[in-house]
N, C-alpha and C positions, 0 to 999 in steps of 0.2 A: 094092605097094602102098606098101611103106619107101620105096623109089626112087624113088616119084614124089615123097613129101614133102622128102626129101635134093634134088631136083632143084631144085623151088621154092623153097626155102629156100638154096641156091647163087643162082638165080634175084635172090632177094630180098638177097642178098651177107649173109644173115645164119645161116647154117651154123653158123660157129665163135664165134656169139655166146651167151653163160651162157643158161642158164635162169634165166626170172622168176619163172614161173608155178606152183608144184607144189606138191601134196598129200601126205601122209603116210597111207596107207590103213589103220585101225585097225576093230575089231568091240568090240561091248558088254564085251568080258571086255578090250580092251585088247591084244588080238592083234594086230601088226604082218602086213598081206597084202601091204605093197610100196608103191611113191612110183607116183600118178598126175602125168603131166606134161604141161601144155598149150601147143601149139607155136602160136603164130599167123602165120597165110600172109594172104594177103591180106583175103579177103573171111567166113573163120571162123578157127576152133581145131581140130585139131588132136589130140586125148586119147590117149597112149601109157600103156602101164603096165609097170612093171620088178617084179619079182614080189622075194619074200622068199625069201631071202637076200642075193641079189642086188642090191638096190638099196643094202644097206650100204658096199661095196665103193667103189660109183660117187660115191654122197654124200656118206661118212664125210670124208672129206678137205678138199673146195673143193665149190662147186656146177659141175658139169661143163654141156660148151656141149652144143647139141645138137647138133653132130655125135657127142659121145661120146655122148649116151642111144643116138639111133640105131642105130649102129654095137653097141650092146650083144648079144651072142648070145639076150638072153633078152627083150627088148622087145615088148610086143604090143599092137598100132595097135588100138582099141577105136573102131567107128563111134556 
């Protein structure tokens, strides 16, 4: 399924575009559970989750591209 998202982003020439819309997921005790990234496609958005602590390395230095997010070994596609 992630491969289909990658192919669609390649078609749209947006695979190397920086992530624009994302949010950190925290609970009521302010424990961080990861980052939710929204990937816009033609008519809808795909949501992917990078769980804690793996999101830190990806988001600490700069905002990653869609390619970097989707290539991460811990990424989970949400429906």
